[in-house]
C-alpha positions, 0 to 999 in steps of 0.5 A, spaced: 786 768 204 778 768 204 775 760 203 774 756 197 767 756 196 762 763 196 754 762 197 752 769 193 744 769 196 740 775 192 734 778 196 731 785 198 729 788 204 722 786 207 722 780 204 720 774 209 722 769 204 729 772 203 730 773 211 728 766 211 733 763 206 738 768 209 737 764 217 738 758 215 744 759 211 747 763 217 745 757 221 748 751 217 754 755 216 755 756 223 757 748 223 763 746 223 762 742 217 760 748 212 766 752 215 769 752 208 763 757 206 762 764 205 756 767 205 756 774 200 749 778 201 746 781 194 741 786 196 737 787 190 735 794 191 742 796 191 747 797 185 751 793 187 747 787 188 743 789 181 749 788 178 751 782 181 744 779 180 745 780 171 753 777 173 750 771 175 745 770 168 742 764 171 736 767 175 730 769 173 728 776 177 720 774 179 724 768 183 727 771 189 731 769 193 735 765 190 742 763 192 748 760 188 754 757 190 761 760 187 768 756 188 775 758 187 779 757 182 786 756 181 787 763 180 784 765 186 778 769 183 771 766 184 767 761 178 760 759 178 760 751 182 757 746 176 751 742 178 749 735 176 743 735 173 741 727 174 736 726 178 735 734 181 728 735 178 727 730 183 730 733 189 729 740 188 723 740 183 723 747 179 728 751 184 734 747 182 739 752 177 741 749 170 748 748 170 750 751 176 749 750 183 744 754 187 736 755 188 731 760 186 725 760 188 718 756 185 713 759 187 708 754 184 703 750 188 708 744 188 714 749 190 710 753 195 715 758 195 720 754 200 727 753 199 728 748 206 734 746 208 734 739 205 735 743 199 740 748 201 744 742 204 744 739 198 746 745 193 753 746 198 754 739 197 753 739 190 758 745 190 764 741 193 763 735 188 
């Protein structure tokens, strides 16, 4: 059986920020404390990636790369992990997804297009709650 949590990463080839997000996640997921997560990369230049992006329904196409966390439910299927919006604006700024544990890139001057390792780890912890 696969792991209880899945991270869907939405990106595209040649995108430096997409590559950085994938590298940060790979490094994090190599640690023993995150072995209950698996990663699924959704390439937005493929039909499968676009379908997954549309099915997510919470992502802004102008704010890629993005990621969302899924949790295995009682029937064995993955469903979006709910997020707590309490204090999320302070921690994640505009990068936090509303209602779903996940992040999307904030290209404003405040966000500077960075999804930091600290932000990523906090979202994974949020998915477990």
